[in-house]
N, C-alpha and C positions, 0 to 999 in steps of 0.2 A: 947682649947689647946689639942694637940694630947694625945694619951694614954701614960701611965707611966709618970705621971707628975713629979715625982721626978728626973728621968733620964733626962727629957727634961729641967728642971730648971738647973741641973748641966751642961748640954751641953751649955746652953746659958751663964752661968757664965764664962765658959772657951772658948768661941767662938773665941776670938781674938788670944789666944795662939794656938789653933788648926789650925786656918787659916794660921798663920805665919809659923808653922812647916810643913804644908802640910799633916797633919795626918787626919785619919778618925774621924769624929765627934762622932761616937758611941763608938769605942774601943780605940781611941787615938793612934793607931799604924799607921806607914807609910809603913811597910813591911810585914804585915800579909797576908799569903797565896799569895805569889808572883806569883804562877802559874795562879791565876785567878779562878773565879767561872765558872763552866761549865753550861752556860745558854742554854736554848733551842734554841736560835738563834746562839750560838757560836759553832764552831767545837771543838770536844773534843781534847784536847792537852795532849796526854799521854807520849810523849817523853820529855826527859830533854832538856831544852833550853840551848844553849851555852852561856857562859858569854859575856855580852855586854860591849863594851869599849866606853868611851866618848872621846871627842876631846878637846884639849886646843890650845893655841897659837902655840905651838911647833909641833903640829901634833897629831897623835894617841897616846893616853896614855895607858900604860899597867895596869893601875888601873881600875878594873871593875866599871861600872856605879852603882850607889846606887840602890839596889833592892827596888823598890817602888811598892806597890800593886796597881792593877787597881782600879780606883776610879770612882764613878758616882756622879754628882752634879745636883742640881735642876736648874730650869730655872732662878731664881733670884740670883744665885751664882756669885760672883765677879762683882756685879753691882757697879757703881760709886755712891758716896754719893750724888752727884748732880742730880742723876736720880730721877724723881718724884715717881717711883715705888720701890725705894730702900728699902730693908728689911735687917736689920743687922743680923738676925738669919737664914740665908740660910743654906742649908744642903749639906755636902759632905760625902759620905759613901763608904766603900770598898765592894768588892764583897763578902767577907767572912761574914761580918755582915748582908748583904742582905740574904745570905744563912741561917744564924742562925735565922734570923727574919721571915722565910718563914711561920711559923704557928702562930706567935705572932701578927704581923700586926702593929708594931710600926712604921716601915719605910713604907711610902706611895710609893709603886713602882708598876708599871704595870707588870703583870706576862707574858706578851707577848713581848712587845718591850723593856722592862727594864727601862722605864723612871721613874725618882724619883721626889718627890715633898716634900717640907718642911712643907706645911700645905694645907688646902683645897683651898686656893686662889693662889697657886703657879702653874704656868704652865698650863698644860692641866688638865681638870677635870677628876677625878677618880670615878669609880663606884665600890661599894663593892660587893664582891661575897657573896651570902647567900644560905640558905638551900632550901627554898620552893618558889613556885610561888607567884605572887602578892596577889591572893585572899586568900592564906593560910599562909601568912608570918607574922612574929611577929615584923618586923621592923629592923632597922640597928643595928649595934653592940653597939653604944653608947646609943640608946633608949632602948635596952634590958638590959643595965647596966652590960655588959660583959667587962672583963678586956682585953681579947685577943681572937683571932679567934679560938684558940684551945679549948675553952670552948663550942663551938658549935659542935654537934656530927658529922656533915658532914666533918669537917676539921680534925677529929681525924684519919681518914684513908687516905692513899696515893692513887695515881692513877698510872697506868702503862704508862711509856713513850714509845717512838717508839722502843727503844732497849730492852724493857722488864723490865727495872729497875723501882723500886718504886720512884716516884717523889712527893714531898709534893704538895698539891693543892694550887693554886694561891689564893690570898686574894683580890686583886684589879685588875682592868683593866682600862686602859685609854679609854676615849670616842672615840678617833680616831680608836683604834683597835676594839672597840666594834662595831662601824659602819661598818668597813670593814668585820668583821666576820658575822654580821647579817644585810646585806644591805636591805633585803626586809621584813623580819619579825622582829618586835621589841620584844625582850625578857626582856628588862630592864623596871623598874618601880620605882616609888618614894616611900619612906618610908611612912608607913601608919599613923605614929603619926602626930599630929597636928603641923604645921609650921616646919616640918623637910623635907628638900628638898634633902636629900641624895639619890642618884640613886643606885638602887640594881639590880643585875642580878643573876639568878640561877647558882650555882657553877657547876652542872652537865652539863649544856649547854656550859659553858666556857671551861670546861675540854675537851669536845669533839671537840670544835673549836680550842683549844690550839695547839694540835698536828696535827690534820688533816688539819689545815689551814697553820700553820707556820713551822711545823716540818717534814712534809711528803715529801716535794720536795725541792731540792736545789734552784729551781727557785724562791722561796719565799724570798730568801736572797737578790734578786736583787731589785734595786729601782723600783718604779712603772712604770716609763718611759721605763726602760730597759726590764722589764717583758712584757709590752704591745708591744714593738718592736719585741720580740721573738714570742709572741702569734699571731702577725699579719701575720706570715708566714703560718698559718694554713688555710685550706679551710673552707667554711661555715659549712659543716657537722661536721668536727672536732671541730670547734669552739663551736657548740651547745653541743657536748659531753663534751668538757672541761668545759663548763658552769655548767654542772650538777655534776661535781666531788666534789668540795669543795668551800668554800666561797671566798678564796683568788683568785682562778682561775675564779670564778664567776665574781668578780669585774673586773679583767683584761679582760675577754671575753666581758663583757658588754661595756667596754670602746672601745675596738677594733670594736665591732659591731656598735656602734654609729658612729664611724668615717667612716666606710664602707657605712652605710645607707646614711649618709649626703653627701657622694660623688656622689651618683647616684639616690637619691629619687626624684630629679626633672625630671628624665627620665620616671617616672611612673605616671599614673593618680593620682590625689589627693584622699584623703580619703573621708568618713570613710572606713577603712579597715575592711571588713566583712568576718568573718570566720564561715562557717556553712556547711550544707549538703543540697543536693537537690536530689529529685528522678528523674531519667531519664524519659523523656516522652515516651520512648520505653519499659518501664518496667524494672524489675530488682531491685537490692538493691540500697539504697541511696549512693551517692558518695560525696566525699568532694568537696566543692566549696569555693574557696577563691577569692575574687574580690575587686577591688577598685571602689567606687561609683563615684568618680570624682566630688563631689559637694563642697568640702571644699575649702577655700581660701588659705590654706597653704599646704605644702608638707607633706607626711606621716612622722609621728614622734611619739615619746613616750612622755607622756603616753596617748595622745588622741587616737592613733590607736593601742595601745598595751602597756601592763604593762612594758615590757623590750625591749631593742633594739635587743637582740639576737632573740627573737620571731619574731619581725618585719622583721629582715633579713631573717629568715627562710621562712616567708610567701611570701616575695618578690621573693625569689628564686623559690618557688613553682609556683608563677604567671609567672615568666620568662620562666620556663621550659615548662609550658602548652602553653603560648601564642606564644612563638617563635619556637615551635615544635622541642625542643631539646631532646625529649625522646629517639629518635633513636640513639643518641650519648652517652647517659648516661646509658641506660638499656642494659641488656644482659650480657653474660659472659665476653665479651671483652669491656664492656662499660666504658666510661671515667666519673667517678663520679664527677670530678672537672670541667667538661665542662661548666656547668652553672655558676660556680663561676668565671671562666676566662672570660666568655662572659660578665658578669655584670661589670667586671672591665675594659673592653675595652673602649678606648676613641674615637675610630673611628666608632661609631655605626651609623646605618642608621637613617635619620631624615626626617620627613614630614615637609613641610613649607606652601606653598601657597595653598589656597582653591579656587576652581573654580566652577561656576554654569553656566547653559545654559541661554543665553539671549533670551528667547522665549519658547513657549510651545512645539514647534516641536522638533523632534529628531535630525534634521539637523541644529538646531539653533546654532549660534556661542558660544564658551566657553569664558567666561570673568571672571576676578578675582572677588571673592565675597567680599563685603565690610565687614570689621571687626565689630563684635558686640561690643557695648560699655560695656557690662557686659558678660564676658565669661561664668560665671556660669549659666546665664539664656539663653545662646545660645542653649543649648541642645547637643552640640558637644564639646568634650574635645580632643584636639590634642596636644600631648606632646611627643617630640622625635620620637620614633618608634611606638607609639600607636595612634589609633583613636577610641575613646569611645563615644557611644551614651548615654548620661546621661538623656535624656528626650524623651519619646516616641512620643511627639507631633511634632517632626521635620518633618518627612514625605516629605521631599524635597530632590530630588537627588542632589548630589554634588560630586566633584572630588577633590583629594588631590594629589599634586605632591611632589617629593622629593626635598630636599634642595640643592642638588649638582647634577651637570650634570654627564652624563655618562663619565667615565674615558676611556682613550685609552686602547683598549684590551678587555679582557673578563669582563663582569659585571654579577654577579650571585646574585640572590635574592631568599629567601624562605619566603613565606607569609602564613598567616592563618587568616581566617575570621570566627568568632564565633558568631552565632545568637541564643540566647536561645529560645527554643520552636520550631525551624524550623526542617524540615526533617521528620515530623510525617506523618501518613498514610493519614490524611485529607489535606495535603499540595498540592498545585498546581504545585510544582516543577518549580516555577518561578525563574527568574534571581535575584540574590541578589546583583549583582554589576558587575563591569568590572575591568580589569587590563591590562596593557600594557605599551606602550611607547608613551609619549607625545612629541611633537615638538613645541618649542617656538621660534618664529621668530619675527623680528621687521622690519616693512616696512620703506621705505624712508621718509615717513611722520611722522614716530615716533610712529605709533600705533602698539601695540603688538597683535599678533594673536597666538592662541593656537589650535592645531589640534592633532588628534590621528594618530600617525604613524602606530600603530598596536594595535587593541583593541580586547580582548577576554572576554567572559562572565564567570561569576561565578554562576553556577547553584546550586540550592538547592539540597542537597544530599538526599539519601534514608536512613531513620533511622540513621541519622547522623546530628548533629547540627553544625559542623564545615566543612570548605572547605580549603584544603591545596593545594598550587600550588607553582611552582618554575619557574624562568626565567633565561636563560643563553643567553646573547646578546654579540655578537662580533662586536665592532665598526669598525673594519678593513674590515671584509667581509660582514657586515650587516646581518648576519645570526642570527636568533632568535630561540632558542629551548624552548619550553613550556612543562612543565611536571606538569599535573594537574589531579585531581581526578574527575571522573564522575561515578555515581552509584556505589560508593565504590571501584572503580578500577581506577588505575593510568594509564594515556596514555601520550605519548610524541609525539609532533608534531614539525615540523621544518618549518620556514618561512624565506623568503628573503625580507627585507624591501627595498622600493625604496629610491633613493637618495632624500634627503630633506635638504633644507637650514634652518639652525637654530640649536638650542641646544636641544639635546635629554635628557629627564628625565624620570624616572620611575613614573607612575601614577596609582592611585586607584580611582575607582568610586563607590559610594553607590547608589543603587536604592531607590525608595521611600519605598519599602517594608523593606529593611534592615535598612534604616534610621529611620523607625517608630517602631523598636523593641528596647526597653530600655535594655541596657547591651550589645548591639552588639559591638564587639571588633575586630578591624583589627590591626594586628601587622606584621612588615616586618623587615628583617635583611639581611645583606650582608653575604656572605659565600665564602670561598676559594675553591680551587679545591678538596682538600681532603673531606671537608664537603659536597660538591656537589656530589662527588662520593658515599659517604655513604648514602646520601639522595636518590639517584637513586637506589642503591642496596637494600635499606630497602623497598622502595615502590614497586619496580618491583618484589621482592620476595613475596610480599603479606603482606600488613599491617594487624595486627590483627583486625578482624571484631568487631565493637563496640557492635553489638547486642548479641553476645555470641556464637551461634552455628548454625547447620543446621536447627534445629527445629525453631529457631527464624526467619531465612531467609525464610523458608517455610511458616511460619505464616504470614510474610510480603507479600509473594506472594498471599496468600489467601485474605489478606486485600486489595491488589491492585485489585484483581478480583471483590471483593465486591464494591470497589469504582467505577470501570468501569460500573458495573451493575446499581449502583445508578445514575450515570451521564446519562446513556441511558434512565432510567426511567424518569429523569427530562426532557430530550429531548422529550420523549413520551408525557409528560403532556403539553409541549409547542406547539406541532404539532398535536393536536387532529384532525385537519381538513384533514390531509393527511393520508388515510387509508393504503396506500402502505408502508409509513415509519413506521407506527405502526406495521404492519405485520412483517417487517424486524426486528424491535426491539424485538418483541416477539420471533422470531426465534433466535436472538442473546442471549436473556435471557435464552432460553432453552439450547443453546449450552454452555453458561457459567455455568449453573447448572450442566450439564454433566461434564464439565471440573473441577468444584469444587469437585464433588464426586470422580472423578478420582484422583485428587490431595490429597484428604483426605485419600483415600484408600492407595495411595502410602506413605503418611505420617505415617499411622499405620504400614505398612509393614517396613518402614525405622526405626521406633521406636522399633519394635520387633527385627529387625536385630541388632540394636545397643545394645539392652539389652542382646541378646544372645552372642555378641562378648565381652561385658564387664562383663559377669557373673563371670568368674574366678577371675577377678581383684576386683570385688565388694563383695568378700566373707566377712562374718561377722568377725569383729575383735575379738581376744581373750579377755576373762574377765581380770579384773585388777589383779586377783590373779594368773593367769596363767603366765607361763614363755613364752616369745615370742620365 
């Protein structure tokens, strides 16, 4: 039986008369405090309400409607006697009695949403607010043999509301509000006494959540669906910031993030989603590296690939920005921070489809469709939407992939990026990593399909760079092809005119055996409009930031190249010991290289001293912490 057994027995004896009169079960009044109680969810009503008039059969009556106080009822109120869960002692209480009972605890009501219950088995489960954590708690109110909550020291003081007024502390909170307030960290626990299953939660935690969750923003008064619809207007970056504000916005942001991820997670390689750092093979500090392994049988999702959906959305946005070379659109003073978010929401993305291989060992062998592997995870190649990912280093077989759609009439523009981890080092041979261009698919009269390259260009391994970026602009009406690609960290544009060919033209990508044998190689492609193409040309022609860092790094790269040349010449010397003339020439070349290396080193020292002299005024020592700047 609830607290104050005498009052509860009296209420149950008069329950029929109270229900018939529509009065409050606690005070027995029908018009006490007609203005209503100012709850934390209700707007304060300080102005006098005009008299309300009720209607009869003749129209509007001049007699004011009876002033009835706002009432709250429990979940089992007004149930039919034929209901199997019928309980004759349901509860109806006015707002004033709830306000008077705030520090007593006789009325079981949630201090956040305002739900009331007649006993522990009515409606939603309630958790009691208590003073200490679980490891140092003395138990629930009934196990402590306390008559009311005001006998506990923590409830003798009030808390400050959003408007600065003192508000009595809440005594109970329903389980639904508790889960919304603390969705990731559980603060509630069970009473320590034997066979007591009362749930307890620290009062200081709930007081912080009480106003920061429900009283700080008018948006919290909206239903969950309406709040999620408003939050959905935010871009991904703002969604992450909103997630970190408070618990109510955290729940709404998590729901919106889940919807967004589930809309396009099939367009990314599968997990596991790995978040870590890696050291660049060219030296320098460790950099953040987020990647998809592509070995799972399901799409990226929580909690397998991340604890929360907001985090997964943030990681996918990072992958899209790096893979699709969107940094030139988002970075800088005039950068568009929402470009990646809009790109991820696009429905007309570029897609790879058919895979082709050469039917023979020669380079001139015909290209034929590759048979599909019965197990895609064991194939070593993951192709999904705009991505081609090498998941197994044992592939080492060249192959080509074509786009799913033919070239549309007019201009067709593509921006592509090939990333091969560990390539571009000083010991690399600067081999071809692949090819790109335009494929022509035609069908003969006999019904056989033939695939040939209308125009094919190589993707060369870069210098101190692990990725290769290139763009294509093809006009189907004039058959003019503009290629803008990077070679030796410099971008160059070339124009070609394609011959007339019968068949359908599609965009194609080819992997060499070297690129296909590097685990983690990632090819990505996207379509772009005229404005994006113009920004891409302007950004690359003005000089993309050098990945190595500065002149000293480039000079050191030149020294490494000279050393590599000398090593190769010495290897040739060892292979041709019989030819003395070749050996003499190589010795002369080694001597010339030594002289060149010494000159470059001297120039390097002079350059370093000159740079220090120029930066000496700027690199003056900073003032001490106690000095005024």
